[in-house]
MIGU-651330 format. One record per residue (C-alpha): residue number from 0; residue in one letter; chain; z, x negated, y negated. Coordinates in steps of 0.5 Angstrom, whole numbers, m for minus. Layout:
<atoms>
  lumpa  miba  gulum     zz     xx     yy
    NUM     A      A      Z      X      Y
...
</atoms>
This chain:
<atoms>
  lumpa  miba  gulum     zz     xx     yy
      0     X      A    m67    m73     59
      1     X      A    m71    m67     60
      2     X      A    m69    m68     67
      3     X      A    m61    m68     66
      4     X      A    m59    m63     61
      5     X      A    m65    m58     65
      6     X      A    m59    m59     71
      7     X      A    m52    m56     73
      8     X      A    m47    m61     73
      9     X      A    m50    m65     66
     10     X      A    m50    m57     62
     11     X      A    m43    m56     65
     12     X      A    m41    m63     63
     13     X      A    m44    m61     55
     14     X      A    m41    m55     57
     15     X      A    m33    m56     58
     16     X      A    m32    m59     51
     17     X      A    m34    m53     48
     18     X      A    m32    m47     53
     19     X      A    m24    m50     54
     20     X      A    m23    m51     47
     21     X      A    m19    m44     47
     22     X      A    m18    m38     53
     23     X      A    m17    m31     52
     24     X      A    m10    m28     50
     25     X      A     m6    m23     53
     26     X      A     m2    m22     47
     27     X      A     m7    m18     43
     28     X      A     m3    m17     36
     29     X      A     m8    m16     30
     30     X      A    m11    m12     25
     31     X      A    m17    m11     27
     32     X      A    m23    m13     33
     33     X      A    m29    m18     30
     34     X      A    m35    m18     35
     35     X      A    m41    m23     33
     36     X      A    m48    m22     33
     37     X      A    m52    m25     38
     38     X      A    m59    m22     37
     39     X      A    m62    m16     39
     40     X      A    m68    m14     42
     41     X      A    m68     m6     40
     42     X      A    m63     m1     39
     43     X      A    m60     m2     46
     44     X      A    m63     m8     48
     45     X      A    m59    m16     47
     46     X      A    m60    m21     49
     47     X      A    m54    m24     55
     48     X      A    m50    m27     50
     49     X      A    m50    m20     45
     50     X      A    m50    m17     51
     51     X      A    m43    m20     54
     52     X      A    m39    m22     47
     53     X      A    m41    m13     46
     54     X      A    m38    m11     53
     55     X      A    m32    m16     51
     56     X      A    m30    m13     44
     57     X      A    m31     m6     48
     58     X      A    m26     m7     53
     59     X      A    m21    m11     47
     60     X      A    m21     m4     43
     61     X      A    m20     m1     50
     62     X      A    m14     m5     50
     63     X      A    m12     m4     43
     64     X      A    m15      2     40
     65     X      A    m17     m2     34
     66     X      A    m21     m2     28
     67     X      A    m28     m6     30
     68     X      A    m33    m10     26
     69     X      A    m39    m12     28
     70     X      A    m41    m17     25
     71     X      A    m50    m19     24
     72     X      A    m55    m19     21
     73     X      A    m63    m17     22
     74     X      A    m65    m24     23
     75     X      A    m71    m23     27
     76     X      A    m73    m17     26
     77     X      A    m73    m10     23
     78     X      A    m66     m9     26
     79     X      A    m59    m11     24
     80     X      A    m54    m14     30
     81     X      A    m48     m9     27
     82     X      A    m53     m3     28
     83     X      A    m54     m4     35
     84     X      A    m48     m6     37
     85     X      A    m45      0     33
     86     X      A    m49      5     37
     87     X      A    m48      2     43
     88     X      A    m41      3     42
     89     X      A    m42      9     41
     90     X      A    m45     10     47
     91     X      A    m39      7     50
     92     X      A    m35     13     46
     93     X      A    m31      9     41
     94     X      A    m31     13     35
     95     X      A    m35     14     28
     96     X      A    m29     12     24
     97     X      A    m26      6     28
     98     X      A    m33      1     27
     99     X      A    m34     m2     20
    100     X      A    m41     m5     21
    101     X      A    m43    m12     17
    102     X      A    m50    m12     16
    103     X      A    m52    m18     12
    104     X      A    m50    m25     15
    105     X      A    m56    m30     19
    106     X      A    m51    m34     21
    107     X      A    m44    m35     22
    108     X      A    m42    m38     16
    109     X      A    m44    m31     13
    110     X      A    m40    m27     18
    111     X      A    m34    m31     17
    112     X      A    m35    m30      8
    113     X      A    m38    m23     10
    114     X      A    m32    m21     15
    115     X      A    m27    m24     10
    116     X      A    m30    m20      5
    117     X      A    m29    m13      9
    118     X      A    m22    m15     11
    119     X      A    m20    m16      4
    120     X      A    m21    m10      2
    121     X      A    m18     m6      8
    122     X      A    m12    m11      8
    123     X      A    m14    m14     15
    124     X      A    m10    m21     15
    125     X      A    m11    m22     22
    126     X      A    m18    m21     27
    127     X      A    m19    m22     35
    128     X      A    m26    m25     34
    129     X      A    m30    m24     40
    130     X      A    m36    m29     40
    131     X      A    m38    m32     46
    132     X      A    m34    m38     48
    133     X      A    m39    m44     47
    134     X      A    m39    m41     40
    135     X      A    m31    m40     38
    136     X      A    m31    m47     37
    137     X      A    m35    m47     30
    138     X      A    m33    m39     29
    139     X      A    m26    m40     28
    140     X      A    m27    m46     23
    141     X      A    m31    m41     19
    142     X      A    m26    m36     18
    143     X      A    m21    m40     18
    144     X      A    m24    m42     12
    145     X      A    m25    m36     10
    146     X      A    m18    m34      9
    147     X      A    m18    m31     15
    148     X      A    m12    m31     22
    149     X      A    m16    m32     28
    150     X      A    m14    m30     35
    151     X      A    m20    m33     39
    152     X      A    m23    m28     44
    153     X      A    m28    m32     48
    154     X      A    m33    m29     52
    155     X      A    m39    m30     56
    156     X      A    m37    m36     59
    157     X      A    m43    m40     61
    158     X      A    m40    m46     67
    159     X      A    m41    m45     73
    160     X      A    m37    m50     76
    161     X      A    m40    m50     83
    162     X      A    m45    m55     86
    163     X      A    m51    m55     91
    164     X      A    m57    m59     93
    165     X      A    m60    m54     89
    166     X      A    m56    m55     82
    167     X      A    m59    m62     82
    168     X      A    m66    m58     81
    169     X      A    m69    m58     73
    170     X      A    m68    m51     71
    171     X      A    m71    m47     65
    172     X      A    m64    m43     64
    173     X      A    m60    m50     65
    174     X      A    m64    m53     59
    175     X      A    m64    m46     54
    176     X      A    m56    m47     56
    177     X      A    m56    m54     55
    178     X      A    m60    m53     48
    179     X      A    m55    m49     46
    180     X      A    m50    m54     47
    181     X      A    m53    m59     44
    182     X      A    m54    m54     37
    183     X      A    m47    m52     38
    184     X      A    m45    m60     37
    185     X      A    m50    m61     31
    186     X      A    m48    m55     27
    187     X      A    m40    m58     28
    188     X      A    m42    m65     25
    189     X      A    m46    m62     20
    190     X      A    m42    m56     16
</atoms>
């Protein structure tokens, strides 16, 4: 079992149903962009998921100039995801007035609840939701339950779908990705 979830073909097989659920939209009509945090190491150092989400959200901002809600509290440490993402967006040149921080949430369900509260205060009805493609299905579910209209904008696609002999050698990176996929399936069942 450990071998199987550590090779690329099985990893891709697990990710496929999650990542195929939504594609990147060309039409970006909404009131705001929401970027979900995925962890932070320090003010300018993010894990891969977080940096890919942040960069994708920034690209959406460049196209739309919509306000950005960065969502995520301090789960492991003293720096909240939202504060670190806001600081990086400012470094990218996004104006302070365009950034709204949601720094209380500790998981996806809380992201949705606290962002919905901000949207109600700001009269935002529809949001462009930016998160990792494997995480989008669950995120959309929570945001819709919170009463928001959601335009999914997946980032950070993990599938490779290109194999060679080395694809069948176990790698810790594949094990980690398979673990993320399995965690998503469990969360979709539990919630």
